[in-house]
Every structure is written in structure tokens, then in C-alpha cells.
VOGU-3710 file (C-alpha; in Angstrom, 3 decimals, decimal comma):
1> msgivgihsl> 14,071/-8,540/8,357  15,118/-7,793/11,846  13,835/-5,740/14,803  15,167/-2,581/16,079  14,463/-0,751/19,381  15,752/2,061/21,384  15,172/4,432/24,415  16,611/7,977/24,880  16,039/9,729/28,171  15,640/13,314/27,466
11> egadiyrkdl> 15,985/14,092/31,162  19,552/12,551/31,034  18,604/9,485/33,302  20,458/6,370/32,758  18,796/3,671/30,633  18,188/0,228/32,156  19,570/-2,567/30,045  16,731/-4,748/31,247  14,231/-2,288/29,730  15,937/-2,694/26,427
21> ekmvdilahr> 16,106/-6,604/26,797  12,422/-6,547/27,420  11,859/-4,743/24,087  14,248/-7,034/22,139  12,709/-10,152/23,690  9,065/-9,402/22,690  10,293/-9,106/19,093  11,855/-12,653/19,080  9,751/-13,651/16,074  11,556/-11,115/14,022
31> gsdgadtwvn> 14,860/-12,897/14,266  16,290/-16,001/15,985  19,874/-15,532/14,998  20,883/-13,040/17,690  19,877/-10,203/20,027  21,947/-7,553/21,551  21,788/-4,239/23,229  23,996/-1,207/23,617  23,853/1,240/26,461  25,571/4,541/27,471
41> gsiglghrml> 23,937/6,654/29,923  20,720/8,106/28,673  20,715/6,295/25,358  20,168/2,642/24,789  19,798/0,749/21,395  18,684/-2,805/20,641  18,579/-5,328/17,948  16,959/-8,617/17,059  18,791/-10,366/14,122  17,484/-12,556/11,301
51> wttpesllek> 20,156/-13,425/8,858  18,914/-13,048/5,285  21,744/-11,707/3,101  25,313/-13,033/2,889  26,616/-9,931/4,536  24,057/-10,084/7,337  25,860/-13,328/8,605  28,776/-10,934/9,447  26,665/-8,191/11,065  26,678/-7,334/14,670
61> lpffdqtsel> 24,109/-4,754/15,764  23,934/-2,256/17,385  27,312/-1,387/16,018  29,440/1,236/17,600  32,040/3,079/15,509  34,727/4,263/18,062  36,442/6,583/15,609  33,367/8,719/14,780  31,521/7,957/17,912  28,443/6,849/16,050
71> vitsdaridn> 26,150/3,975/17,015  23,768/2,303/14,497  20,850/-0,128/14,739  19,026/-1,100/11,502  16,574/-3,233/9,733  17,728/-2,654/6,236  18,509/-4,240/2,885  20,522/-1,637/0,702  20,229/-2,428/-3,021  22,611/0,156/-4,532
81> reelidilqf> 25,652/-1,430/-2,752  28,164/-1,335/-5,620  27,466/2,344/-6,291  27,790/3,189/-2,645  30,960/1,141/-2,147  32,525/3,026/-5,060  31,448/6,533/-3,756  32,272/5,871/-0,185  35,613/4,526/-1,116  35,625/1,100/0,699
91> nscsvetitd> 38,778/0,280/-1,499  40,655/-1,707/1,040  37,747/-3,956/1,919  36,439/-7,005/0,388  33,004/-6,411/-0,989  31,611/-9,477/0,606  32,576/-8,337/4,105  30,885/-4,943/3,813  27,365/-5,074/5,733  24,404/-2,890/4,822
101> sqlilaaykk> 24,692/-1,084/8,169  28,301/-0,085/7,434  27,196/1,508/4,158  24,397/3,355/5,965  26,868/4,606/8,596  29,429/5,559/5,848  26,640/7,500/4,097  25,778/9,383/7,204  29,473/10,284/7,734  29,547/11,776/4,183
111> wghscpeyll> 26,196/13,238/3,702  24,820/13,719/7,220  21,012/14,081/7,458  20,751/13,949/3,539  22,094/10,270/3,552  18,741/8,761/2,886  18,619/10,518/-0,411  21,505/8,292/-1,537  20,108/5,026/-0,360  18,028/2,498/-2,384
121> gdfafviwnq> 16,197/-0,421/-0,800  14,070/-1,120/2,301  15,148/0,294/5,405  14,506/1,609/9,017  17,566/2,802/10,884  18,691/4,848/13,895  22,077/6,470/14,353  23,143/7,901/17,693  25,645/10,787/17,467  27,512/10,731/20,529
131> hnqslfcard> 29,126/14,168/19,669  26,036/16,183/19,377  23,783/13,836/21,536  21,121/13,335/18,875  19,293/10,405/17,154  18,880/10,547/13,492  16,064/8,164/12,326  15,079/7,229/8,664  12,510/5,167/6,828  12,440/3,985/3,317
141> hfgvkpfyyy> 10,616/5,485/0,362  7,274/3,552/0,609  7,258/2,296/4,273  8,329/-1,240/3,567  10,240/-1,347/6,871  7,966/-0,327/9,859  9,028/2,540/12,437  6,919/3,369/15,481  7,912/5,728/18,262  6,523/7,435/21,448
151> ykpgktftfa> 7,694/10,850/22,394  7,104/12,863/25,621  8,880/16,206/25,285  11,526/16,750/27,879  10,991/13,175/29,152  11,645/10,282/26,908  11,769/9,147/23,207  11,502/5,380/22,396  11,225/3,660/19,145  10,583/0,100/17,754
161> seikalftlk> 9,730/-1,988/14,760  6,590/-3,066/16,340  4,219/-1,199/18,787  4,057/-4,173/21,198  7,827/-3,589/22,148  7,012/0,074/23,123  4,312/-1,178/25,603  6,958/-3,217/27,510  7,899/0,023/28,950  6,018/1,346/32,072
171> qvprhlnetr> 6,604/5,022/30,833  4,552/4,302/27,609  0,816/4,591/28,132  -1,601/2,153/26,309  -4,660/4,015/25,457  -6,894/3,755/22,627  -6,784/6,538/19,891  -10,493/7,026/19,121  -9,637/9,348/16,298  -8,163/6,408/14,484
181> mgdylafmme> -11,176/4,375/15,225  -13,307/6,881/13,513  -10,938/6,958/10,466  -11,010/3,247/10,361  -14,924/2,961/10,401  -15,011/5,868/7,669  -12,450/3,834/5,752  -10,091/6,878/5,740  -6,567/5,755/6,393  -4,708/8,825/4,916
191> dqvitsyqni> -3,044/10,020/8,075  0,510/8,519/7,927  1,471/9,499/11,389  -1,121/8,361/13,862  -1,830/4,766/15,030  -4,534/2,934/16,898  -3,032/4,116/20,256  -2,772/7,589/21,687  0,681/9,191/21,264  2,156/6,057/19,547
201> lrlppahcmv> 3,123/7,504/16,158  4,748/6,326/12,868  7,609/7,809/11,079  6,066/8,362/7,471  7,631/6,888/4,582  10,468/8,792/2,767  10,886/10,780/6,004  13,746/11,221/8,410  13,784/12,611/12,097  16,297/14,188/14,315
211> vsqqsiqlcs> 15,692/13,812/18,044  17,596/15,871/20,676  17,037/16,820/24,119  15,204/20,021/23,005  13,243/19,112/20,086  12,105/16,577/17,495  12,266/17,493/13,755  10,722/15,583/10,914  11,311/16,288/7,133  10,564/14,560/3,918
221> ywsldpnrei> 13,705/13,519/1,857  11,907/12,414/-1,400  8,583/12,541/-3,076  7,227/11,305/-6,401  7,251/13,681/-9,239  3,839/13,885/-10,805  4,993/15,904/-13,773  7,890/13,940/-15,084  7,452/12,308/-18,384  9,653/9,707/-20,290
231> klpsneayae> 9,947/9,841/-24,064  11,485/7,018/-25,853  11,575/6,384/-29,704  9,479/3,155/-29,746  7,319/0,626/-28,003  10,252/-1,579/-28,118  12,446/0,858/-26,393  9,906/1,325/-23,618  9,571/-2,353/-23,071  13,493/-2,903/-23,039
241> efrrifteav> 13,896/-0,097/-20,448  11,063/-1,719/-18,262  12,609/-5,082/-18,519  16,017/-3,698/-17,430  14,672/-1,844/-14,343  12,249/-4,729/-13,403  14,988/-7,373/-13,596  17,221/-5,289/-11,522  14,421/-4,729/-9,045  14,046/-8,504/-8,645
251> rcrlrsafpi> 17,771/-9,269/-8,698  18,354/-6,921/-5,662  15,658/-8,779/-3,869  17,319/-12,066/-4,714  20,483/-11,207/-2,475  20,226/-14,080/-0,001  22,199/-16,561/2,080  19,131/-18,939/2,073  16,662/-20,410/-0,350  13,983/-18,090/-1,669
261> ishlsgglds> 10,257/-18,605/-2,127  8,026/-16,621/-4,479  4,254/-16,207/-3,917  2,721/-17,310/-7,157  -0,985/-16,638/-7,437  -1,309/-16,889/-11,300  -1,903/-13,183/-11,788  0,456/-11,109/-13,998  2,400/-9,423/-11,154  3,499/-12,587/-9,179
271> saitcvarsi> 4,054/-14,462/-12,291  6,287/-11,707/-13,592  8,361/-11,784/-10,520  8,520/-15,538/-10,271  9,601/-15,835/-13,951  12,278/-13,353/-13,802  13,638/-14,442/-10,566  13,753/-18,141/-11,786  15,748/-16,906/-14,859  18,267/-14,923/-12,716
281> laqemkiplh> 18,708/-17,741/-10,188  19,210/-20,428/-12,838  21,796/-18,214/-14,714  23,628/-16,596/-12,056  23,308/-18,938/-8,969  22,429/-22,388/-10,441  19,655/-22,836/-7,860  15,946/-23,510/-8,284  13,277/-21,034/-7,055  10,595/-22,285/-4,613
291> tistiynkik> 7,079/-21,191/-5,154  3,920/-21,211/-2,918  0,456/-20,832/-4,376  -2,997/-20,895/-2,787  -5,446/-23,327/-4,410  -9,145/-24,009/-4,154  -10,482/-27,519/-4,307  -14,047/-26,609/-3,248  -14,645/-22,928/-4,473  -13,689/-23,822/-8,015
301> ecderpyina> -14,364/-20,171/-9,383  -11,488/-18,918/-7,229  -8,916/-21,501/-8,416  -6,124/-20,051/-10,581  -4,308/-23,286/-11,303  -4,393/-22,989/-15,136  -2,235/-19,848/-14,830  -0,151/-21,108/-11,879  0,592/-24,351/-13,872  1,497/-22,469/-17,058
311> vidqggltph> 4,235/-20,957/-14,979  5,474/-24,034/-13,274  5,441/-26,131/-16,456  8,335/-23,921/-17,817  10,405/-25,710/-15,462  13,089/-24,614/-12,894  10,704/-24,249/-9,973  9,927/-26,281/-6,761  6,309/-25,731/-6,211  4,245/-25,862/-2,878
321> fvdgdvlgpl> 0,614/-25,384/-2,293  -1,978/-24,403/0,417  -5,601/-24,867/0,513  -7,329/-21,442/0,505  -10,839/-22,842/0,950  -10,281/-24,743/4,281  -9,954/-21,695/6,814  -12,150/-18,733/6,806  -11,577/-14,934/7,350  -12,240/-15,285/11,031
331> snldmifeye> -10,144/-18,299/11,493  -6,987/-18,072/13,994  -7,571/-14,425/14,688  -6,354/-14,841/18,261  -2,919/-15,830/16,918  -3,045/-12,998/14,316  -3,979/-10,411/16,817  -1,121/-11,580/19,076  1,329/-10,183/16,377  -0,839/-7,730/14,598
341> deaflgpshf> -0,899/-4,454/16,632  -3,842/-2,806/14,723  -7,061/-3,924/13,242  -6,795/-4,685/9,574  -9,038/-3,240/6,817  -8,981/-5,737/3,945  -10,797/-9,070/3,950  -7,817/-11,035/2,368  -5,615/-11,057/5,593  -5,730/-14,871/5,821
351> ypwlvnresk> -3,956/-15,448/2,396  -0,704/-14,145/3,434  -1,054/-15,723/6,882  -1,577/-19,148/5,201  1,475/-18,863/2,738  3,864/-17,411/5,274  2,873/-20,096/7,888  3,558/-22,770/5,251  6,722/-21,037/4,159  8,253/-21,245/7,637
361> qlgmrialdg> 7,372/-24,926/7,847  9,284/-25,245/4,585  12,317/-23,628/6,245  12,164/-20,395/4,167  13,207/-17,001/5,374  12,712/-14,877/2,325  9,492/-14,522/0,293  9,151/-12,499/-2,940  5,652/-10,838/-3,073  3,798/-9,158/-6,081
371> fdgdttvshg> 2,304/-6,693/-3,710  0,495/-3,910/-5,676  2,047/-4,369/-9,175  -1,412/-3,187/-10,250  -0,668/0,279/-8,961  2,919/0,461/-9,752  2,612/-0,316/-13,491  -1,111/0,734/-13,779  -4,004/-0,693/-15,629  -4,314/2,777/-17,172
381> itrlkelasq> -8,118/2,805/-17,562  -8,152/6,403/-16,775  -6,539/6,800/-20,268  -10,289/6,516/-21,466  -11,085/9,759/-19,740  -7,955/11,320/-21,114  -8,857/10,360/-24,638  -12,517/11,623/-24,230  -11,338/14,994/-22,892  -9,006/15,402/-25,694
391> gkwetffhea> -11,720/14,852/-28,258  -10,039/11,563/-29,525  -13,227/9,785/-29,814  -12,141/7,135/-32,472  -9,384/5,956/-30,099  -11,716/6,064/-27,062  -14,165/3,651/-28,754  -11,477/1,474/-29,969  -9,970/1,147/-26,427  -13,352/0,829/-24,847
401> kavspnydvs> -14,494/-1,956/-27,027  -11,025/-3,660/-26,484  -11,238/-3,157/-22,666  -14,799/-4,407/-22,442  -14,153/-8,215/-22,795  -10,791/-8,139/-20,773  -12,383/-6,555/-17,601  -15,969/-7,946/-18,123  -17,524/-4,363/-18,382  -19,822/-3,012/-21,018
411> vanlfqtyaf> -18,658/-0,210/-23,424  -21,807/1,762/-22,427  -20,720/1,543/-18,660  -17,140/2,625/-19,807  -18,661/5,563/-21,672  -20,799/6,664/-18,758  -17,985/6,464/-16,476  -15,135/8,000/-18,367  -16,528/9,739/-21,254  -19,879/11,286/-20,499
421> asfqkqaqqg> -18,664/14,419/-18,760  -16,242/15,308/-21,501  -18,998/14,828/-24,054  -21,165/17,325/-22,245  -18,483/19,782/-21,701  -17,419/19,776/-25,321  -20,923/20,949/-26,281  -21,131/23,500/-23,496  -17,715/24,990/-24,400  -18,453/25,000/-28,152
431> qllaflkavq> -15,882/22,397/-29,061  -18,129/21,814/-32,067  -15,796/19,291/-34,100  -15,141/17,055/-31,076  -18,800/17,147/-30,037  -20,103/16,201/-33,453  -17,464/13,524/-33,787  -18,790/12,036/-30,434  -22,370/12,195/-31,549  -21,542/10,420/-34,852
441> lihknfgvsr> -19,583/7,566/-32,861  -22,189/7,297/-30,055  -24,801/6,828/-32,678  -22,759/4,239/-34,428  -21,947/2,239/-31,273  -25,013/2,522/-29,189  -27,666/3,204/-31,787  -28,786/6,484/-29,950  -30,492/8,927/-32,321  -28,186/11,757/-33,547
451> qhllinygvk> -31,020/14,209/-33,323  -31,688/13,304/-29,760  -28,005/13,801/-28,774  -27,684/17,096/-30,631  -30,870/18,551/-29,071  -30,527/17,222/-25,609  -26,672/17,627/-25,098  -25,992/20,285/-27,718  -28,747/22,857/-28,189  -30,549/22,806/-24,834
461> piwgqmrqfi> -27,522/23,155/-22,698  -26,086/25,919/-24,845  -29,477/27,798/-24,832  -29,779/27,284/-21,216  -26,309/28,929/-20,712  -27,249/31,788/-22,856  -30,418/32,447/-20,888  -28,427/32,307/-17,444  -26,024/34,891/-19,112  -28,820/37,181/-20,180
471> kglfrkhcni> -30,429/36,837/-16,785  -27,154/37,760/-15,204  -26,680/40,828/-17,216  -30,095/41,955/-16,383  -29,696/41,428/-12,598  -26,383/43,282/-12,828  -27,925/46,134/-14,779  -30,796/46,497/-12,371  -28,306/46,247/-9,329  -30,083/43,247/-8,021
481> qhttqygnls> -27,809/41,370/-5,499  -27,522/37,716/-6,482  -25,346/35,169/-4,670  -24,786/31,495/-5,354  -22,952/28,876/-3,349  -22,616/26,125/-5,872  -20,407/23,282/-4,491  -19,729/25,128/-1,149  -20,716/23,418/2,156  -22,014/25,584/5,013
491> qsssvlnqpl> -20,571/25,025/8,407  -23,658/23,163/9,669  -23,769/20,654/6,588  -22,074/17,309/7,012  -20,101/15,206/4,567  -20,405/12,149/6,859  -23,319/10,440/5,023  -22,445/7,310/6,906  -25,206/5,798/9,171  -23,004/3,244/10,599
501> insdfaeein> -21,031/5,764/12,688  -22,561/7,058/15,932  -23,121/10,807/15,347  -22,191/11,734/18,940  -19,017/9,935/18,631  -18,345/11,446/15,197  -18,857/14,975/16,548  -16,586/14,233/19,601  -13,570/13,324/17,484  -14,334/15,987/14,815
511> lnerllkmme> -14,731/13,288/12,108  -16,663/15,556/9,843  -13,862/18,131/9,827  -11,261/15,359/9,177  -13,231/14,168/6,292  -13,710/17,646/4,892  -10,085/18,169/4,989  -9,363/15,020/3,175  -11,975/15,990/0,548  -10,318/19,406/0,249
521> lnskapeslr> -6,873/17,831/-0,487  -8,500/15,505/-3,079  -11,210/17,897/-4,318  -10,075/18,088/-7,880  -10,646/14,766/-9,814  -7,428/13,795/-11,843  -7,821/14,970/-15,332  -4,998/12,854/-16,713  -3,859/9,381/-16,298  -0,673/10,443/-14,731
531> qehwqsltvg> -2,362/12,460/-12,062  -4,622/9,482/-11,161  -1,564/7,202/-11,134  0,390/9,550/-8,908  -2,581/9,785/-6,420  -2,997/6,007/-6,225  0,736/5,755/-5,369  0,763/8,410/-2,626  -2,329/7,315/-0,684  -1,901/6,690/3,026
541> lmaytleqmd> -3,443/3,157/2,646  -0,258/2,013/0,920  2,042/2,389/3,893  -0,636/1,049/6,242  -0,989/-2,070/4,160  2,733/-2,556/4,010  3,198/-2,343/7,734  0,476/-5,075/8,148  2,152/-7,265/5,486  5,402/-6,970/7,473
551> qyaamfsves> 3,806/-8,220/10,520  1,972/-11,107/8,680  5,572/-12,235/7,506  7,363/-11,338/10,689  5,161/-13,510/12,889  6,584/-16,402/11,035  10,172/-15,121/10,867  9,804/-14,483/7,090  10,955/-11,389/5,292  8,684/-10,266/2,595
561> rhpfmdkrlv> 10,361/-8,481/-0,485  8,363/-6,453/-2,953  9,972/-5,831/-6,316  7,012/-3,564/-7,339  7,947/-1,225/-4,431  11,390/-0,495/-6,137  11,886/3,326/-6,186  13,402/3,259/-9,683  10,598/1,142/-11,000  7,858/3,336/-9,560
571> efclalpseq> 9,371/6,485/-10,993  9,810/4,933/-14,338  6,080/3,582/-14,535  4,671/6,748/-13,354  6,462/8,849/-16,064  5,325/6,637/-18,870  3,130/8,066/-21,647  -0,665/6,846/-21,248  -0,577/4,403/-24,171  2,229/2,376/-22,521
581> klfngygrmv> -0,126/1,771/-19,561  -3,320/0,991/-21,689  -3,247/-0,144/-25,345  -5,555/-2,201/-27,358  -7,599/-2,933/-24,300  -4,796/-4,234/-22,229  -3,635/-2,541/-18,941  0,053/-2,664/-17,923  0,918/-2,911/-21,564  4,509/-2,018/-21,109
591> mrralegilp> 5,146/-4,936/-18,766  3,268/-7,373/-21,207  5,541/-6,305/-23,941  8,661/-6,375/-21,794  8,093/-9,923/-20,549  7,445/-11,490/-24,109  9,031/-14,854/-24,120  9,565/-14,838/-20,472  5,976/-15,068/-19,212  3,854/-17,944/-20,588
601> ekvqwrggka> 1,600/-16,459/-23,083  -1,495/-17,622/-21,241  -0,645/-15,326/-18,376  1,008/-12,562/-20,494  -2,202/-11,674/-22,155  -4,893/-12,678/-19,665  -7,267/-9,875/-18,946  -8,523/-9,644/-15,279  -8,071/-12,069/-12,400  -10,239/-14,398/-10,452
611> dmsanfddgl> -12,749/-12,874/-8,097  -12,123/-14,081/-4,553  -15,432/-12,847/-3,204  -16,936/-16,406/-3,503  -14,350/-17,775/-1,149  -14,774/-14,904/1,347  -18,510/-15,295/1,209  -18,382/-19,087/1,941  -15,592/-18,665/4,553  -17,419/-15,923/6,445
621> fnrnrqilde> -20,880/-17,146/6,130  -20,463/-20,901/6,306  -17,000/-21,972/7,587  -16,910/-19,256/10,267  -20,700/-18,848/10,801  -20,547/-19,932/14,379  -17,897/-17,176/15,179  -19,840/-14,686/13,073  -22,985/-15,217/15,070  -21,219/-15,068/18,230
631> vmsskiknle> -19,668/-11,790/17,321  -22,856/-10,329/16,211  -24,731/-11,508/19,343  -22,265/-10,328/22,018  -18,985/-8,922/21,152  -20,271/-6,409/18,743  -21,187/-4,475/21,873  -17,720/-3,436/22,298  -18,490/-0,987/19,620  -21,533/0,599/21,227
641> kyvnleylqt> -19,880/4,100/21,561  -18,587/4,080/17,896  -21,399/2,782/15,807  -25,185/2,540/15,597  -25,814/-0,934/16,653  -29,387/-0,976/15,601  -28,345/-0,029/11,968  -25,540/-2,569/12,039  -27,652/-5,462/13,118  -30,389/-4,483/10,450
651> myqkiilsen> -27,730/-4,606/7,743  -26,579/-7,987/9,146  -29,957/-9,629/9,051  -30,442/-8,229/5,433  -27,183/-9,577/4,233  -27,799/-13,023/6,011  -31,127/-13,211/4,117  -29,591/-12,374/0,568  -28,493/-14,922/-1,805  -25,387/-13,362/-3,087
661> ktnnnewiii> -23,925/-11,838/0,202  -20,724/-10,152/-0,883  -22,429/-8,456/-3,876  -24,173/-6,436/-1,508  -21,936/-3,315/-0,965  -23,014/-3,235/2,772  -21,078/-6,287/3,659  -17,897/-4,267/4,030  -19,611/-2,407/6,796  -20,208/-5,650/8,643
671> wqsiilalwl> -16,770/-6,820/8,022  -15,083/-3,626/9,352  -17,189/-3,706/12,441  -16,682/-7,416/13,175  -12,847/-7,047/12,917  -12,821/-3,901/15,036  -15,047/-5,588/17,700  -12,801/-8,751/17,830  -9,479/-6,634/17,843  -10,794/-4,414/20,740
681> dykkitp> -11,900/-7,610/22,687  -8,596/-9,296/22,242  -6,308/-6,256/23,030  -8,505/-4,889/25,929  -7,477/-1,304/25,394  -8,873/1,557/27,402  -10,039/4,758/25,570
//
């Protein structure tokens, strides 16, 4: 992890080095191993260095290549180094002396604007082309490395790893983006370009950008293929290929000049990373792996020590622990908001804050994190819907019964959620054999009368359809005009069924139209597991969360590395057949098989994971009660323009009086409002 900044005057005015130095200085937390700037007339680039890889110890950025008249500044870890070194013919150089920024620059020389297509890893970089007076900017496939910019046509373009660096410049205005406030309150974070500030934008993941005096052009260089499918001869073959790709994803993220710590929660994802990393380090580098785990001495139902200890007991680890039930979710927010430039959505922000703080105190610079392995590998529950729609009812009930105890959900609930619509559809469309098979198995599993099922879901719907058909023919014959608008929304109707948000504010920012647009993009429910898997991997919330995780780590000069965000691994997992994702009631089956003998059996075959809501409940309503009451009595007024305060206070009192607070779905409304009110109070931003 490092920090990058830059300014390009589109008017041709000279850049003041002091402006760049201010930008670099405010990112001091991103690297203590050096800071430098490069200025030439109307262009200036800056860099804040944190040494992580062996090659970074030799790196000096910004780097000016006099032969090609190219200048680069980058925050990057390139994973396909050997491949690139061979293709780019670094034959006369020792591999150990070739830096990642040199590889990026050489790739740009060879492939030009297409160079990101040939790079693997996490990166955000900018190359100044002195010859054609343009900037080329690129960001990695999933947005692990952040990239923010401000652009005023004909005037200026400036970029940075964090928004706060942009605000050190007097030409960059600092105004609230109220559209983003509406999106935040509606829990709609699909827009991957805008931020919480007007005219401060993000370069989306898997995008590059060319900036010249005349224009700014964005383009996507990669996207996930939702139609690709892998077919291998056996379960063993799938497991072997997963193990190979996953091991390589972990190995790439172990390239380090310093000790490494792994976040070990006891879940399948963090345990998988820890166990594979331990094995690689022991065999290839002969050094132990450090782990850090959050434990709970008071809120026992959240404690995962039986699973954490199962991994630690295998040996080869140096474990460390932090108490997760001492602080609350509103603790230390002033410090967090000093570094976090935007309000956060999720209620679990204080967990990475705790482990990264402790990691820094331990002298660690690099942390492995199991972020979103759930999404990458997939629990595969939507396979149940797939089985039902295909009329594979025996397999559906076999899987539903196996899933039920693993995820603490009833078979009846699974049927209602994933199969009922297909059951009705098969009757309506005359798929008689599939429908009758379903009737038999529903009777067998739930004891529902077959006669009841046949009459109510078979005969009546079919007869009803026939009656509608006959009526339609009659109307057509009599030339009677008959129109319907099933599923259509008139212009006056609203999808904003959210009493929290102030209706005048929603109208002012056209929130209803934004929600409608999002609904249109996602109007068709996924029919297959692969479609659902693809959607979950491409949501805007993914990049937003990665950006916030970067800052949670950066505030403590720690670089987070995410093996499950490896492009090769994501592509492989998405393309797997459904039964490799869910089989015999276990999600992420391919990973469980692949890590046989590597993971402790206790972890390998665990079903769900601990529910952390009890710790959040206690932290918010007990440990942080004084802060909570203060916010709700005074600071919540910061939201008067945006929310219905009367409704909010009513919901707050209702939740306070309830026994099981976080089981009430309305608590998330309170949480979002509290965080936004505190963030606005701290940042003091004007609309």
C-alpha cells in the first residue's frame, strides 16, 4: 500500500510543488518510508511510499523514464510478474531488481492503453505521456486500490488515493453531494462513480481513463463473463483445480519483505487463507505466519474460539487476540472519521479497526483478509430454485433437507422461498409430470393433502386461465377495447416506499427516478445460480466496501490483501457448475473438497457462522448508550432536511423498548441515520 497524487493544469499553468507536497503530506499514514514529487510545467505527480514487497525497497516514485519520456506513480502489487518479465523481455535484469512500477511502464510501452488487460493484481496507477501530453489512469479489476479525482473541463484535473488529499487544493470545492445522501439512506450504492462530495468522482473498478487538455475518456478493460461454464471430469478434478488457483492467489499475496499477519475469525474463508498461507510460508520461506483473532469474553454466543483454536492447534502460527466486546460500534468514531472520507453503511466497521490497530502495534505491515469469500465461491443456495424450475424435485428435497440444519432454516421456508413459484408455474404451463412429482413429494415431506394441492394449484389455476382466454376471445370478437397494465408503473406512482426519507428531499434529488432505473436494470430475477452469482459479484457495494476497508487499514499503515478478490479465482468460481457450489446441503462445496487435509475437519464441515448481532446490540444499546442518546436527542437534527425525524424518533423509541433489539428490521434505519448524522457533524460539509 502506498499513496498516489497528481495535478494537471489543463490551462497550461505551472504546477506549484508545494501543492503536491500538501497532498502527499496529508497521506502520511499511507506510508512512512518516503515521499517524493515530480513537477514539469503543467503536470505534477506525487507518491507516498510504504515498503511491502522486496522489490518495493528499490522503488523510487514518481519514476521518470527519460528514454520514453514517460512518468509513472503507482500504488500496485503485480502478481503475474514472471509472465510479464518473460513477455516484456527483461532478459538482462535480475528478477529481484525489477519493480512492479517498471513492469507497468513496460506494459504501457508495449500495449499502450490496453496494458491493464495484461496485468494481474491490485493496482491504481497514472502514467504521464510527455510526447502527447496526456495522463493514462487505471484501476484494478475489483477496486481494491482506490482512485479518486476532480475534473473541471478546461481548467484542472487532480487525483489521489484518498479524497482528503484533493481537498488540500484551493481549486477543489468541498460540497456535499446530496444525491449520494439519498442513495445512502435508500441503501442503494450501485453508482460506482459518484462520492459523498459534489464533483469528486471515482474511477470505477476495471476501468482506465485518458486525460488530455481537450477531454477525459473512460473505458472498461474487463468484465466478468456470466455465460462461461467450466466442465471437468470429476469432483476431484474441480477440487484440484480450485486448490491450484486458490493456492496461487494466496502465494501472490505473500510476496513480502516483512512478517505477515492473517485475520483469523474461525470462519471457512479466513481459515482457508490462514491454513494455505501457513503451509506456503513453512515450505518455501521457513517463517511462521502471525494471526489475529477477535474474541468475546462477555458476549459468549459470538465467540468463535473453538474454530479459531482448531486452526491454531495445527501449529506453525503465532497467534494474537483482541477483545471484540469491549468497545461498541460508536466508539472512536472521531478517529475513524479523521481517516474515513465517507460515511459507512455496515455495522461491523469496528472489527477491522480493532485488528488493524493491534496489527500496527505488533509491527505488521501486511494483513491477509478473507473479505467476501462467501460471494466469490458462493454458498449456492439459489441452486434450490434452479432444481425446482427444472422439475428435479427429488434432488430439491434432498438438498433442502441437508441445507436446513446447516443454516438453521426450515425445509418449508426453503420451499416457499425457492420452489413455490416453480411449483405453480409447472401447473400453469402444463408440465404435468413435474407438477405431479412435486405434489407427491410435498405430500410426503409436509403432509399436505394431495387432493388439496391438485385442486388449488392445478385445476383452479388452469381453469382460471381458460376462462380468461375465453373472455379475451369474446372481447376481441365483439371489438371491445381492453387494456391492462400489469407490472407497469405510471409516472405518478412511486417505488420509494421508505417513510424514513423526507419526501420533499427525495423529489428534489429525483431519488424515485434513480430507484426506478436501478429496478429496471435488475428487473428480472435471476433464473439460474450462475446469474445470481454474477449479480452478487458485480454490485456497486463491492467496490464501496473495498474502498472503506482500504482506509480502515491505511489509517494504521497496514496493507490489506484479499485472496478471494483474485481475478483468476473469481472467474473460475463463477464458471463452476451449480453442484460444485451447493451439494449435500453444504455451500462452497468445491472449496471444502479442495482443502481436505489442509483445513481442520471441524472448520471444513461447519455450516453457518456465529451471528454477531448480539455483540452489536450490547455495544450500541449498552456500552455506547450515552453516545446513542446524545445523538438521538441533538445531533440527529443534522438530518432534518433528509429524513422524517418524527418517524425516526418513533422507531427509536420502539426499538429501545423491545427486548431483542437487533431482530427488529428497523434497527438498520436507526443505524444508518446515526452514522450519517455523526459523519456530517464531524466533517461539517456544506450542501
